[in-house]
Backbone as CSV, one residue per row, in Angstrom:
resi,resn,N_x,N_y,N_z,CA_x,CA_y,CA_z,C_x,C_y,C_z
1,ASP,109.810,99.214,-0.137,109.527,97.846,-0.565,109.087,97.527,-1.835
2,TYR,108.707,98.017,-2.952,108.414,98.149,-4.142,109.429,97.366,-5.085
3,LEU,110.957,98.458,-4.373,111.795,97.994,-5.172,112.220,96.672,-4.793
4,VAL,112.147,96.374,-3.790,113.203,95.597,-3.457,112.095,94.137,-3.220
5,ALA,110.337,93.791,-2.920,109.941,92.706,-2.084,110.214,92.107,-3.697
6,PRO,109.058,92.489,-4.837,109.405,91.636,-5.652,110.429,90.874,-6.386
7,VAL,111.626,91.408,-6.419,112.674,90.912,-7.344,113.108,89.612,-6.165
8,LEU,113.789,89.972,-4.446,113.930,88.818,-3.516,113.252,88.075,-3.462
9,ALA,111.726,88.144,-4.134,110.851,87.199,-3.625,110.747,86.024,-4.997
10,GLY,110.770,87.086,-5.730,110.729,85.705,-6.999,111.820,85.495,-7.194
11,SER,113.302,85.719,-6.816,114.950,84.749,-7.272,115.148,84.079,-6.088
12,ALA,115.756,82.809,-6.893,115.949,81.395,-6.767,116.430,81.746,-5.179
13,ARG,117.498,82.725,-4.674,118.397,82.307,-3.689,118.732,83.845,-3.438
14,HIS,118.691,84.403,-1.751,119.233,85.447,-1.579,120.440,85.839,-0.919
15,ASP,121.696,84.776,-1.174,122.497,84.783,-0.727,123.908,86.160,-0.984
16,ASN,123.777,86.530,-1.752,124.463,87.228,-2.532,124.116,88.361,-3.071
17,ILE,123.817,89.491,-2.907,123.201,90.520,-3.501,123.874,91.694,-3.997
18,LEU,123.667,92.548,-5.197,124.017,94.097,-5.638,123.271,94.691,-5.774
19,ILE,123.071,95.803,-5.123,122.766,97.194,-5.207,123.741,98.378,-5.892
20,ILE,122.544,98.607,-6.529,123.473,99.678,-7.643,122.953,101.369,-6.886
21,GLY,123.756,101.992,-6.639,122.859,103.276,-5.589,122.763,102.683,-4.349
22,GLY,121.534,103.593,-3.702,121.577,103.247,-2.686,121.684,103.693,-1.330
23,GLY,122.942,104.877,-1.470,123.736,105.262,-0.601,122.853,105.619,0.892
24,ASP,121.594,105.823,0.975,120.772,106.020,1.876,120.784,104.970,3.036
25,GLY,120.914,103.653,2.574,120.527,102.598,3.146,119.379,101.772,2.744
26,LEU,118.103,102.449,2.564,116.571,102.375,2.738,116.896,101.110,1.518
27,ALA,116.834,101.017,0.415,117.089,99.445,-0.581,117.659,98.449,0.560
28,LEU,118.870,98.869,0.766,119.042,98.255,1.859,118.806,96.995,3.006
29,ARG,118.618,98.119,3.636,117.760,97.755,5.296,116.450,96.875,4.671
30,ASP,116.229,96.964,3.849,114.374,95.916,2.722,115.242,94.572,3.163
31,VAL,116.715,94.491,2.039,117.156,93.528,1.540,117.970,92.348,2.335
32,LEU,118.116,93.419,3.804,118.712,92.761,4.943,117.638,92.062,5.561
33,SER,116.863,91.904,5.213,115.552,91.324,6.062,115.571,89.935,5.655
34,TYR,115.951,90.072,4.130,115.855,88.130,3.711,116.654,87.944,4.193
35,GLN,118.237,88.269,5.294,119.110,87.616,6.040,120.122,86.870,4.817
36,PRO,120.512,88.305,3.979,121.630,87.659,2.688,123.325,87.530,3.261
37,LYS,123.664,86.188,3.005,125.158,86.641,3.109,126.080,87.434,3.177
38,SER,125.995,88.150,1.941,126.434,89.282,1.454,125.861,90.262,0.727
39,VAL,126.442,91.758,1.025,125.707,92.553,-0.009,126.463,93.290,-0.562
40,THR,126.569,93.970,-2.068,127.815,94.775,-2.306,126.572,95.994,-3.185
41,LEU,127.201,97.083,-2.529,126.344,98.402,-2.702,127.559,99.430,-3.519
42,ILE,126.976,99.704,-4.837,128.180,100.715,-5.069,127.301,102.009,-5.628
43,ASP,127.970,103.059,-5.207,127.170,104.135,-4.818,128.318,105.401,-4.804
44,LEU,128.378,106.557,-5.569,129.377,107.302,-6.243,129.321,108.671,-5.239
45,ASP,128.161,109.028,-4.564,127.760,109.973,-3.757,128.583,109.833,-2.173
46,SER,129.381,109.619,-1.990,130.261,109.048,-1.070,129.729,109.929,0.210
47,GLU,129.483,111.322,0.118,128.820,112.298,1.145,127.998,112.006,1.812
48,LEU,127.182,111.604,0.770,125.464,110.456,0.973,126.063,109.144,1.989
49,ILE,126.755,108.496,1.646,127.250,107.178,2.169,127.121,107.785,3.840
50,ASN,128.024,108.917,3.713,129.355,109.114,5.083,127.628,109.555,6.105
51,ILE,126.853,110.100,5.791,125.906,110.995,6.530,124.462,110.212,6.711
52,PHE,124.363,109.013,6.057,123.481,108.138,6.457,123.744,107.052,6.833
53,GLN,125.461,106.596,7.255,126.325,105.073,7.681,126.701,105.757,9.121
54,SER,127.006,107.311,9.263,127.128,107.585,10.797,127.263,108.790,10.360
55,PRO,125.024,109.319,10.834,124.675,110.336,11.369,125.000,110.919,12.518
56,ASN,125.138,110.532,13.529,125.988,111.629,14.374,126.683,112.045,14.439
57,LYS,127.948,111.866,13.647,128.762,112.256,13.521,129.023,113.530,11.988
58,HIS,127.468,113.384,12.176,127.067,114.743,10.463,126.131,115.676,10.792
59,LEU,125.018,115.300,11.338,123.475,115.672,11.825,123.212,115.804,13.734
60,PRO,122.771,117.239,13.667,122.144,116.848,14.653,121.238,115.992,15.293
61,ALA,120.780,116.049,16.307,120.800,114.420,17.303,119.788,113.912,16.869
62,ARG,118.639,115.079,16.529,117.198,114.916,16.728,117.468,114.051,15.164
63,LEU,117.891,114.751,14.256,117.665,114.579,12.661,118.766,112.954,12.310
64,ALA,119.623,112.555,13.152,120.500,111.814,13.391,119.176,110.594,13.766
65,ALA,118.879,111.068,14.870,117.459,109.949,15.260,117.060,109.258,14.768
66,GLN,116.072,110.418,13.722,115.520,110.239,12.504,115.604,108.974,11.598
67,ILE,117.400,109.257,11.011,118.105,108.206,9.909,117.818,107.317,10.023
68,VAL,118.270,106.855,11.850,118.389,105.684,12.267,117.189,105.045,12.299
69,ASP,116.474,105.644,12.558,115.094,104.875,12.521,114.504,104.512,11.244
70,ILE,115.038,105.242,10.295,114.713,104.940,9.077,115.322,103.419,8.528
71,ASN,116.723,104.017,8.487,117.615,103.138,7.960,118.088,101.509,8.835
72,GLN,117.645,101.821,9.902,118.061,100.743,11.080,119.843,100.644,11.127
73,HIS,120.812,101.644,10.893,122.078,101.191,11.097,122.300,100.178,10.010
74,SER,121.465,100.177,8.746,121.706,99.145,7.465,123.006,99.168,6.820
75,LEU,123.562,100.239,7.190,125.157,100.797,6.248,126.172,100.110,6.901
76,GLN,125.522,100.380,8.589,126.912,99.219,8.902,127.010,97.772,9.283
77,ASP,126.015,97.509,8.440,125.886,96.062,8.429,127.257,95.175,8.463
78,LYS,128.216,94.512,9.049,129.261,93.967,8.606,128.365,92.874,7.417
79,ARG,127.706,92.651,6.687,127.576,91.806,5.616,127.213,92.708,4.457
80,VAL,127.603,94.154,4.516,127.652,94.712,3.565,129.356,95.696,3.552
81,ASN,129.334,95.463,2.125,130.431,95.625,1.385,130.268,97.500,0.429
82,ILE,130.716,97.938,0.852,130.550,99.128,0.538,131.651,99.780,-0.921
83,LEU,131.523,99.854,-2.216,132.151,100.327,-3.037,132.306,101.798,-3.396
84,ARG,132.782,102.809,-2.986,132.114,104.302,-3.234,133.042,104.758,-4.795
85,ASP,132.146,104.431,-5.950,132.832,104.549,-7.025,131.146,104.834,-7.981
86,ASP,132.041,105.089,-9.507,130.894,105.118,-10.024,130.660,103.744,-10.939
87,ALA,129.332,103.311,-10.865,128.821,101.667,-11.108,128.674,101.549,-12.337
88,PHE,128.831,102.381,-13.005,129.920,102.161,-14.820,131.121,101.496,-14.812
89,ILE,131.305,101.619,-13.871,132.964,101.637,-14.168,133.499,100.693,-13.042
90,ALA,132.909,100.396,-12.299,132.868,99.503,-10.616,132.269,98.257,-11.513
91,ILE,131.747,97.705,-12.171,130.682,96.704,-12.409,131.701,95.923,-13.133
92,ASN,132.912,96.518,-13.954,134.126,95.849,-14.710,134.654,95.222,-13.728
93,ASN,134.887,95.589,-12.515,135.460,94.824,-11.934,135.172,93.368,-11.204
94,LEU,133.386,94.295,-10.909,133.289,92.512,-10.668,132.874,91.527,-11.642
95,LEU,133.351,91.793,-12.690,132.473,91.057,-13.800,133.912,90.319,-14.326
96,LYS,135.472,90.869,-13.955,136.588,90.394,-14.261,136.586,89.249,-12.807
97,SER,136.362,89.568,-11.827,136.588,88.799,-10.805,135.873,87.441,-10.483
98,ALA,134.544,87.418,-11.683,133.698,86.388,-11.881,132.922,86.621,-10.593
99,GLN,132.391,87.665,-10.694,131.295,87.205,-9.352,130.124,87.028,-9.688
100,VAL,129.097,86.948,-9.203,127.773,86.259,-9.749,126.588,86.258,-8.674
101,PHE,125.579,87.442,-9.085,124.496,87.744,-7.801,123.419,86.958,-7.709
102,ASP,122.822,86.448,-6.577,121.530,86.010,-6.725,120.264,87.057,-6.971
103,ALA,120.461,88.760,-6.832,119.297,88.960,-7.238,120.229,90.683,-7.486
104,ILE,119.315,91.186,-8.354,120.059,93.190,-8.715,119.064,94.112,-8.202
105,ILE,119.764,95.225,-7.491,118.570,95.941,-7.740,119.715,97.187,-7.663
106,VAL,118.792,98.647,-8.572,118.824,99.241,-9.596,118.614,100.643,-8.638
107,ASP,119.109,101.061,-7.775,118.344,102.210,-6.770,118.606,103.426,-7.375
108,LEU,118.662,104.187,-8.823,119.325,104.723,-8.745,118.385,106.035,-9.090
109,PRO,118.887,107.582,-8.590,117.971,108.593,-9.160,117.533,109.134,-10.624
110,ASP,116.656,109.341,-10.885,116.176,109.939,-11.920,116.770,110.018,-13.329
111,PRO,116.628,109.392,-14.323,118.074,110.264,-15.736,117.559,111.331,-15.930
112,SER,117.749,112.252,-15.147,117.755,113.995,-15.160,118.979,114.129,-15.272
113,HIS,120.089,114.003,-15.536,121.320,114.481,-16.001,122.209,113.559,-17.043
114,PRO,122.770,114.013,-17.733,123.566,113.866,-19.500,123.982,112.491,-18.654
115,ASP,125.015,112.591,-17.423,125.625,111.807,-16.475,125.065,110.217,-16.056
116,LEU,123.625,110.245,-15.687,122.828,109.603,-15.391,122.665,108.692,-16.521
117,ASN,122.536,109.107,-17.644,122.033,108.423,-18.710,123.032,106.894,-19.306
118,LYS,123.766,106.963,-19.277,124.726,105.776,-19.277,124.284,104.101,-18.395
119,LEU,123.585,105.100,-16.938,123.499,104.273,-16.388,122.080,103.485,-16.319
120,TYR,121.240,103.745,-17.643,120.016,103.529,-17.937,120.100,102.953,-19.452
121,SER,121.325,102.796,-19.652,121.804,102.281,-21.285,121.923,100.627,-21.200
122,VAL,121.958,100.236,-22.845,121.922,99.226,-23.012,123.447,98.069,-22.765
123,ASN,124.002,99.050,-23.035,125.611,98.684,-22.520,125.287,98.040,-20.831
124,PHE,125.197,98.951,-20.338,124.767,98.864,-18.929,124.704,97.927,-18.248
125,TYR,123.340,97.682,-18.516,122.462,96.755,-17.960,122.592,95.456,-18.951
126,ALA,123.618,95.431,-19.325,123.625,93.800,-20.518,125.387,93.651,-19.443
127,ARG,125.944,93.800,-19.138,126.956,94.024,-18.349,126.223,93.617,-16.971
128,LEU,125.556,93.931,-16.869,124.464,93.571,-15.194,123.927,92.213,-15.397
129,GLU,123.140,91.571,-16.570,122.875,90.486,-16.825,124.066,89.610,-17.037
130,GLN,125.187,90.076,-17.384,126.084,88.713,-16.738,126.563,88.365,-15.834
131,LEU,126.363,89.833,-14.877,126.392,89.728,-12.927,125.224,89.019,-12.628
132,LEU,124.478,88.324,-13.280,122.614,88.322,-12.215,123.105,86.547,-12.531
133,SER,122.867,85.671,-11.325,122.630,84.155,-11.775,121.713,83.648,-12.652
134,GLY,121.566,82.705,-13.331,120.609,82.178,-14.161,119.261,82.322,-13.717
135,ASP,119.078,82.310,-12.490,117.549,82.091,-11.898,117.074,82.907,-11.235
136,GLY,118.129,84.358,-10.963,117.688,85.260,-10.082,117.269,86.606,-10.837
137,LEU,116.838,87.730,-10.584,116.010,88.496,-10.684,116.218,90.473,-10.786
138,ILE,116.153,91.141,-11.533,116.854,91.980,-11.409,115.564,93.316,-11.202
139,ALA,116.049,94.415,-10.865,114.709,95.137,-10.645,115.382,96.473,-9.941
140,ILE,114.772,97.443,-11.831,115.401,98.391,-11.700,114.111,100.058,-11.020
141,GLN,114.570,101.158,-10.582,114.004,102.091,-10.289,113.186,102.886,-12.011
142,SER,112.222,103.231,-11.933,112.071,103.254,-13.170,111.296,104.719,-13.562
143,THR,111.203,105.689,-13.091,110.590,106.697,-13.219,109.444,106.700,-12.773
144,SER,108.410,107.878,-13.073,107.140,107.898,-13.263,106.247,107.586,-14.635
145,PRO,105.255,106.255,-14.318,104.461,105.710,-15.612,103.551,106.915,-15.996
146,TYR,103.389,107.864,-14.900,102.571,109.363,-15.288,103.130,110.093,-15.687
147,HIS,104.379,110.907,-15.321,105.226,112.432,-15.253,105.864,112.043,-16.251
148,ALA,106.188,110.830,-16.801,107.457,110.759,-17.875,107.193,109.499,-18.713
149,LYS,106.159,108.910,-18.817,105.537,107.676,-19.698,106.899,107.141,-20.338
150,ASN,107.249,107.990,-21.655,108.051,107.242,-22.674,109.234,107.353,-22.337
151,SER,109.713,107.568,-20.690,111.441,107.369,-20.272,110.399,106.115,-19.658
152,PHE,109.660,105.776,-19.122,108.937,104.360,-18.261,109.549,103.439,-19.416
153,ILE,108.257,103.799,-20.645,108.565,102.230,-21.393,109.871,102.603,-21.724
154,SER,110.736,103.238,-22.445,111.574,102.909,-22.760,113.114,102.244,-21.771
155,ILE,112.579,102.208,-20.361,113.782,101.650,-19.404,113.022,99.962,-19.978
156,GLY,112.066,99.831,-19.554,111.885,98.655,-20.369,112.258,97.589,-21.629
157,LYS,111.954,98.688,-22.631,112.625,98.241,-24.081,114.225,98.440,-23.868
158,THR,114.631,98.932,-23.557,116.034,98.906,-23.129,116.831,97.767,-22.210
159,LEU,115.833,97.526,-21.362,116.182,95.977,-20.430,116.308,94.940,-21.457
160,LYS,114.997,95.133,-22.229,114.741,93.785,-23.575,115.697,93.737,-24.429
161,ALA,116.390,94.737,-24.976,117.770,95.218,-25.632,118.710,94.658,-25.143
162,ALA,118.953,94.548,-23.908,119.952,94.006,-23.002,120.230,92.270,-22.803
163,ASN,119.152,91.867,-23.298,119.146,90.177,-23.671,118.530,89.528,-22.673
164,PHE,117.717,90.507,-21.496,116.962,89.871,-20.754,115.612,89.025,-21.457
165,LEU,115.291,88.167,-20.947,114.204,87.315,-22.255,112.977,87.511,-21.072
166,HIS,112.778,87.661,-19.937,111.522,88.134,-19.363,111.470,89.820,-18.963
167,VAL,110.678,90.808,-19.521,111.024,91.989,-18.583,109.585,92.447,-18.475
168,GLN,109.164,92.755,-17.754,107.727,93.561,-16.656,108.064,94.432,-16.380
169,GLN,107.121,95.592,-16.358,106.810,96.611,-15.269,105.549,97.039,-14.318
170,TYR,105.704,97.057,-13.614,104.775,97.983,-12.437,104.742,99.317,-11.580
171,HIS,103.730,99.476,-11.051,103.632,100.402,-10.690,102.452,101.246,-9.313
172,ASP,102.672,102.107,-9.029,101.651,102.540,-7.902,101.482,103.118,-7.228
173,ASN,101.205,104.368,-6.316,100.678,105.656,-6.070,101.905,105.749,-4.371
174,VAL,103.024,106.486,-4.543,104.075,106.251,-3.631,103.902,107.669,-2.782
175,PRO,103.004,107.737,-1.551,102.628,108.978,-0.749,103.320,110.510,-1.584
176,SER,105.161,109.674,-1.605,105.838,111.234,-1.084,106.377,111.332,-2.718
177,PHE,105.990,110.456,-3.852,105.864,110.261,-5.411,105.643,110.790,-6.148
178,GLY,104.477,110.289,-5.719,102.940,109.543,-6.248,103.163,108.863,-7.726
179,GLU,102.221,108.635,-8.553,102.942,107.430,-9.427,104.176,107.272,-9.512
180,TRP,104.292,106.192,-9.232,105.441,105.811,-9.431,105.964,104.316,-9.957
181,GLY,106.846,104.346,-11.224,107.237,102.393,-11.863,108.567,101.967,-11.716
182,TRP,108.470,100.683,-11.764,109.411,99.689,-12.077,109.877,99.136,-12.586
183,THR,111.453,98.718,-13.472,111.412,97.425,-14.141,111.850,95.955,-13.777
184,ILE,111.068,95.079,-13.585,111.792,93.993,-13.222,112.309,93.100,-14.016
185,ALA,113.341,91.873,-14.289,113.549,91.046,-15.417,113.863,90.045,-14.774
186,ALA,113.464,88.589,-15.819,114.897,87.318,-15.698,115.842,87.045,-16.898
187,LYS,116.669,86.124,-16.894,117.224,86.013,-17.787,116.961,85.129,-18.148
188,MET,116.895,84.056,-17.623,115.531,83.152,-17.967,115.210,82.375,-17.099
189,GLY,114.263,81.264,-17.409,113.288,80.624,-16.517,111.867,81.415,-16.473
190,ALA,110.735,81.244,-15.299,109.672,81.931,-15.407,109.983,83.054,-15.396
191,SER,108.447,84.188,-15.863,108.886,85.993,-15.289,108.411,85.821,-14.328
192,PRO,109.182,87.678,-13.870,108.926,87.901,-12.421,107.345,87.646,-12.261
193,LEU,106.502,87.939,-12.747,104.930,87.640,-11.985,104.735,86.065,-11.994
194,THR,104.656,85.687,-12.963,104.636,84.362,-12.751,105.389,83.352,-11.377
195,ARG,106.799,84.195,-10.812,107.126,83.621,-10.298,106.363,84.191,-8.833
196,LEU,106.241,84.904,-8.554,105.212,86.225,-7.755,103.805,84.957,-7.341
197,LYS,103.756,84.314,-8.766,101.602,83.847,-8.282,101.649,82.862,-7.859
198,GLN,103.357,82.674,-8.202,103.373,80.789,-7.545,103.384,80.662,-6.132
199,LEU,103.647,81.600,-5.572,104.112,81.964,-4.462,102.709,81.977,-3.455
200,ASP,102.424,81.714,-2.028,101.223,82.052,-1.365,101.334,83.456,-0.107
201,GLU,102.636,83.658,-0.079,102.528,84.828,0.540,103.959,85.265,0.641
202,LEU,104.513,86.792,0.253,106.320,86.815,0.693,106.096,86.557,1.546
203,PRO,107.815,86.249,1.086,108.616,85.626,2.331,109.194,86.681,3.555
204,VAL,108.855,87.500,3.394,108.934,88.880,4.032,108.205,89.466,4.521
205,LYS,107.606,89.459,5.774,105.960,90.427,5.435,106.751,91.954,6.077
206,HIS,105.669,92.542,5.574,105.878,94.266,5.251,104.997,94.943,5.892
207,LYS,104.855,96.172,6.085,104.016,97.066,6.831,102.792,96.870,6.304
208,TRP,102.698,96.884,5.293,101.401,97.175,4.265,101.555,96.770,3.503
209,LEU,102.513,96.054,2.409,102.142,95.494,0.949,102.394,94.333,1.612
210,ASN,101.411,93.970,0.460,101.037,92.107,0.499,101.701,91.752,-0.954
211,LEU,100.976,90.131,-0.895,101.592,89.229,-2.490,100.255,90.150,-3.235
212,GLU,99.344,90.214,-3.007,98.068,90.662,-3.666,98.034,91.829,-4.295
213,ILE,98.138,92.865,-3.228,98.663,94.024,-3.494,100.046,94.291,-5.029
214,LEU,100.733,93.803,-4.864,102.413,93.660,-5.419,101.550,92.854,-6.579
215,LYS,101.131,92.091,-6.906,100.550,91.208,-8.455,99.909,92.302,-8.796
216,ALA,99.274,93.064,-8.487,98.078,93.770,-8.925,98.576,94.871,-9.326
217,ALA,99.942,95.588,-8.900,100.945,96.588,-9.242,101.175,96.276,-10.892
218,PHE,100.986,95.370,-11.686,101.940,94.902,-12.913,100.523,95.196,-14.295
219,ILE,99.189,95.732,-13.359,98.732,95.755,-14.195,98.306,96.994,-14.551
220,PHE,98.642,97.382,-16.065,98.078,99.094,-16.526,96.728,99.208,-17.434
221,PRO,96.904,100.260,-17.428,95.440,101.227,-18.085,95.058,100.393,-19.319
222,ASN,94.279,100.045,-20.180,94.044,99.918,-21.301,94.931,101.044,-22.268
223,ASN,96.459,100.507,-23.408,96.018,101.342,-24.033,97.505,101.943,-23.558
224,PHE,98.197,100.979,-22.074,99.053,101.878,-21.998,100.152,102.234,-23.021
225,TYR,100.372,100.830,-22.864,101.971,100.650,-24.108,101.624,101.145,-25.919
226,ARG,100.286,101.414,-25.845,99.829,101.940,-27.233,101.139,102.360,-28.208
227,ASN,101.948,103.017,-27.707,103.270,103.774,-28.609,104.171,103.221,-28.408
228,GLU,104.592,102.055,-27.939,105.964,102.130,-27.380,107.058,101.153,-28.340
229,ASP,106.054,100.882,-29.642,106.871,100.732,-30.905,107.645,102.220,-31.538
230,ASN,107.102,103.234,-31.024,107.657,104.861,-31.333,108.553,105.286,-30.844
231,ILE,108.765,104.155,-29.543,110.184,105.056,-28.049,111.209,103.479,-28.512
232,ASP,112.479,104.851,-28.465,113.645,103.882,-29.067,114.266,103.682,-27.404
233,VAL,115.387,102.720,-27.685,116.162,102.158,-26.749,116.844,103.124,-26.708
234,ASN,117.547,102.873,-25.051,118.300,103.902,-25.008,119.916,103.206,-25.512
235,ILE,120.390,103.776,-26.315,121.793,102.857,-26.629,123.366,103.753,-25.976
236,LEU,123.826,103.709,-25.538,125.456,104.516,-25.213,125.462,105.427,-25.663
237,GLY,125.486,106.803,-25.246,125.572,107.577,-26.263,124.672,108.619,-26.836
238,SER,123.599,108.257,-27.148,121.995,108.391,-27.429,122.026,109.596,-26.857
239,HIS,121.736,109.031,-25.211,120.972,110.205,-24.412,119.473,110.491,-24.491
240,THR,119.037,108.662,-25.221,117.531,108.646,-25.127,116.755,108.720,-23.981
241,ILE,116.940,108.321,-23.107,116.341,108.161,-21.972,116.565,109.725,-21.190
242,TYR,117.328,110.400,-20.884,117.397,111.846,-20.751,116.559,112.939,-21.432
243,GLN,117.082,112.750,-22.539,115.924,113.716,-23.468,114.573,113.069,-22.868
244,LEU,114.135,112.303,-23.093,112.454,111.743,-23.144,112.561,112.286,-21.665
245,HIS,113.365,112.045,-20.581,113.015,112.542,-19.314,112.882,113.877,-19.527
246,GLN,113.475,114.628,-19.865,113.533,116.044,-19.670,112.557,116.878,-20.483
247,LYS,111.698,116.013,-21.399,110.651,116.645,-22.030,109.756,116.693,-21.633
248,ALA,109.292,115.337,-20.674,108.484,114.735,-20.190,107.894,116.110,-19.143
249,TRP,109.192,116.396,-18.042,108.907,116.997,-17.363,109.030,118.564,-17.377
250,GLN,109.709,118.902,-18.998,109.367,120.606,-19.182,107.723,120.132,-20.003
251,ASP,107.423,119.205,-20.095,105.777,119.181,-20.611,104.658,119.862,-19.318
252,GLN,105.153,118.833,-18.459,104.371,119.244,-17.062,104.382,120.209,-16.567
253,GLN,105.290,120.892,-16.469,105.407,122.685,-16.579,105.451,123.703,-17.402
254,GLY,104.728,123.005,-18.444,104.433,123.742,-19.459,105.382,124.752,-19.955
255,ILE,106.616,124.193,-20.062,108.010,124.871,-20.490,108.400,123.870,-22.391
256,ASN,108.288,124.940,-23.155,108.424,124.577,-24.563,109.483,125.357,-25.080
């Protein structure tokens, strides 16, 4: 809900959506509730896609039924074009074909491995900026602002460095993850939060999330960003976000 609801509620249209990652079909399930004409999903993990696309072929009946209940067969929807590819490379083909998306959702694992670091870089975000429509928004899963604060802040700074005009972050306590955060950005026009404040309610009803809860998620404690100037942007090859993320979790576990 938190990854999808604000970016689609604040985007001008929902006709053509891009999802980076999300091979379990959960973000896609929520995107489809906005009735898009087409969705492109790029995920490198073909085995994950196979399991969540056709669980009955890969899992015991009980577990398969649970997956279907969760993702609602979203990966089998005819409006969805699945690209089993490395997103860092695949988006070049989207750029070459001059595709433009009304909203972009980046649903990737935390930058806990060097190979994932490139998908959190200025280079990657700058190319996504070119794929985004002028009045669209981009949302990014951004790790925990509690457990990996500097990594979280670096993601926001990196997005700003990729030429997005308005970059904002939000957070909430997710039962299965704890305190978690996301980054949302616009390349022009009003900021994401301003757009949400102009709404009377969310365009799609959710089980528990509503507009007031969502707007409150943009509020952080006093001095949360106090050390922002000392946190580096993640330039391709620097491994900045990976290193910040590793250090944060090592500190949490008492590993020096």
